[in-house]
C-alpha positions in Angstrom: -12.3 -48.3 44.4 -14.8 -47.2 41.7 -14.9 -43.7 43.1 -11.1 -43.5 43.0 -11.2 -44.7 39.5 -13.8 -42.1 38.4 -11.7 -39.4 40.3 -8.5 -40.4 38.4 -10.4 -40.2 35.1 -11.7 -36.8 36.0 -8.1 -35.6 37.0 -6.9 -36.9 33.6 -9.6 -34.9 31.8 -8.8 -31.8 33.8 -5.0 -32.2 33.0 -5.9 -32.7 29.3 -7.9 -29.5 29.1 -5.2 -27.6 31.0 -2.5 -28.8 28.5 -4.8 -27.6 25.7 -5.3 -24.1 27.2 -1.5 -23.8 27.6 -1.0 -25.0 24.0 -3.5 -22.4 22.8 -1.8 -19.7 24.9 1.7 -20.6 23.5 0.2 -20.2 19.9 -1.2 -16.8 20.9 2.1 -15.8 22.4 3.8 -16.8 19.0 1.2 -14.9 17.1 1.8 -11.7 19.2 5.6 -12.1 18.8 5.1 -12.2 14.9 3.0 -9.1 15.2 5.7 -7.4 17.1 8.3 -8.6 14.5 6.0 -7.3 11.7 6.0 -3.9 13.3 9.7 -3.7 14.1 10.7 -4.9 10.5 7.7 -3.7 8.5 7.5 -7.3 7.3 4.6 -8.2 5.2 5.7 -11.9 5.5 5.2 -11.7 9.3 1.8 -10.1 8.8 0.8 -13.0 6.7 2.0 -15.4 9.4 -0.1 -13.7 12.0 -3.2 -14.0 9.8 -2.6 -17.6 9.1 -2.3 -18.5 12.8 -5.7 -16.9 13.5 -7.7 -19.7 12.0 -6.0 -22.3 14.2 -6.6 -20.2 17.4 -10.2 -19.7 16.6 -10.5 -23.5 16.1 -8.8 -24.4 19.4 -11.2 -22.1 21.2 -14.2 -24.0 19.9 -12.6 -27.4 20.5 -11.7 -26.5 24.2 -15.2 -25.1 24.8 -16.7 -28.4 23.4 -14.4 -30.5 25.7 -15.4 -28.3 28.8 -19.1 -28.6 28.0 -18.8 -32.4 27.8 -16.8 -32.6 31.0 -19.4 -30.5 32.9 -22.3 -32.5 31.5 -20.8 -35.9 32.3 -19.1 -35.1 35.6 -21.4 -32.4 37.0 -18.6 -31.0 39.1 -19.0 -28.9 42.2 -17.2 -26.2 44.1 -13.6 -25.8 43.2 -13.6 -28.2 40.2 -16.4 -26.2 38.6 -14.5 -22.9 39.3 -11.5 -24.5 37.6 -13.6 -25.4 34.5 -15.2 -22.0 34.3 -11.7 -20.4 34.6 -10.4 -22.6 31.7 -13.4 -21.3 29.7 -12.8 -17.7 30.5 -9.1 -17.9 30.0 -9.6 -19.5 26.6 -11.9 -16.6 25.6 -9.3 -14.1 26.7 -6.6 -15.9 24.8 -8.8 -15.9 21.7 -9.3 -12.2 22.0 -5.6 -11.6 22.4 -5.2 -13.4 19.1 -7.8 -11.0 17.5 -5.8 -8.1 18.8 -2.5 -9.5 17.4 -4.4 -10.0 14.1 -5.5 -6.3 14.3 -1.9 -5.2 14.9 -0.8 -7.1 11.7 -3.5 -5.5 9.6 -2.5 -2.1 10.9 1.2 -2.8 10.0 0.1 -3.8 6.5 -1.8 -0.5 6.2 1.2 1.4 7.3 3.5 -0.4 4.9 1.1 -0.1 1.9 0.6 3.6 2.6 4.3 4.2 2.5 4.0 6.2 5.8 7.1 8.0 7.0 9.4 5.9 9.2 9.9 9.0 11.3 6.8 8.2 13.3 7.4 6.9 16.8 6.9 3.2 16.1 9.9 2.2 18.3 7.9 3.4 21.3 5.2 1.2 20.2 7.5 -1.8 19.9 8.6 -1.3 23.5 4.9 -1.5 24.6 4.3 -4.5 22.3 7.2 -6.4 23.8 5.9 -5.6 27.3 2.5 -7.0 26.4 4.1 -10.1 24.9 6.2 -10.7 28.0 3.2 -10.1 30.2 1.2 -12.9 28.4 4.2 -15.3 28.9 4.2 -14.6 32.7 0.4 -14.9 32.8 0.5 -18.4 31.2 3.2 -19.4 33.7 1.3 -18.1 36.6 -1.9 -19.9 35.4 0.0 -23.2 35.0 1.2 -22.8 38.6 -1.8 -21.1 40.0 0.7 -18.5 41.5 -1.3 -15.7 43.4 1.9 -13.6 44.0 2.7 -13.7 40.2 -0.9 -12.9 39.4 -0.8 -9.7 41.5 2.6 -8.7 39.9 0.9 -9.1 36.5 -1.9 -6.7 37.6 0.8 -4.1 38.5 2.7 -4.6 35.2 -0.5 -4.1 33.2 -0.6 -0.6 34.7 2.8 0.1 33.0 1.4 -0.9 29.7 -1.6 1.5 30.3 1.0 4.3 31.2 3.0 3.5 28.0 -0.3 3.8 26.0 -1.3 7.2 27.4 2.1 8.6 26.8 2.2 7.2 23.2 -1.2 8.9 22.4 0.1 12.2 23.6 3.1 11.8 21.4 1.0 11.0 18.4 -1.3 13.9 18.9 1.8 16.2 18.9 3.0 14.6 15.5 -0.4 15.1 14.0 -0.6 18.8 15.1 2.8 19.6 13.8 2.4 17.8 10.4 -1.2 17.0 9.0 0.4 14.6 6.5 1.1 12.3 9.4 -2.6 12.1 10.4 -3.5 8.9 8.5 -0.5 6.8 9.5 -0.7 8.1 13.0 -4.3 6.9 13.3 -3.0 3.4 12.2 -0.4 3.6 15.0 -3.1 4.6 17.4 -5.2 1.6 16.7 -2.1 -0.5 16.8 -1.4 0.9 20.3 -4.9 0.3 21.4 -4.6 -3.4 20.4 -1.4 -3.7 22.4 -3.1 -2.2 25.4 -6.0 -4.6 25.0 -3.6 -7.7 25.1 -2.4 -6.3 28.4 -6.0 -6.1 29.6 -6.7 -9.6 28.6 -3.6 -10.8 30.5 -4.9 -8.9 33.5 -8.3 -10.7 33.1 -6.5 -14.1 33.4 -4.4 -13.0 36.3 -7.7 -12.0 38.1 -9.0 -15.6 37.3 -6.0 -17.1 39.1 -6.8 -15.1 42.2 -10.4 -16.2 42.0 -9.4 -19.9 41.6 -6.9 -20.0 44.5 -8.6 -17.6 46.9 -12.2 -17.8 45.9 -12.3 -14.0 45.7 -13.6 -12.1 42.7 -11.3 -9.2 42.3 -12.6 -7.7 39.2 -13.1 -3.8 39.4 -11.1 -3.7 42.7 -8.2 -1.4 43.4 -4.8 -2.9 43.3 -3.9 -2.1 46.9 -7.1 -3.7 48.1 -6.3 -6.8 46.1 -2.9 -7.0 47.7 -4.2 -6.7 51.2 -6.9 -9.3 50.5 -4.9 -12.0 48.9 -1.3 -11.7 49.9 
């Protein structure tokens, strides 16, 4: 009976941390949506909202890490439970970095607005990529909550689409800068914005790889997609 009681307490602590990670993920998703809105509407108000959310996200990362450290010290978990706690820690770190990238996006939008950059630059292409990245995070959080390996593999594939969007956008920006040197400064802002979006996709991919590691016990980092599919599906 005491063992069962301890096990039930541990499960409750794991569920509590999981809920906190999901809460943090939802906050980061909202922050990214605000950054996308700031870009689509050239809204300084949305830029300020993104910046204000950054403080809360950073605090949540610290709180979750402290909770995880406390659980590990008190429970000394082994095998799969330890993997789960480490995955929570890594997922939290990736979420915090996504928040950093959203904040970076907002700063670039502010720079574009304040410079009076021409609206003829291809920011609509960038919005498409940003919406892809935001949607990818939503799918990643859902897959993490359900520990869904199939969904995790689909996320890895979708990240490739964001990478292709980024490559195409860079080529387009280079063309704009070559044709009109006056667009160089705002184009560089858009380039940094595009890189931030691409990095959000990369962090979602990292979390998807964590899901596979948790469920299958396989570390698939730096592994080709076709090899991952044959190994885990």
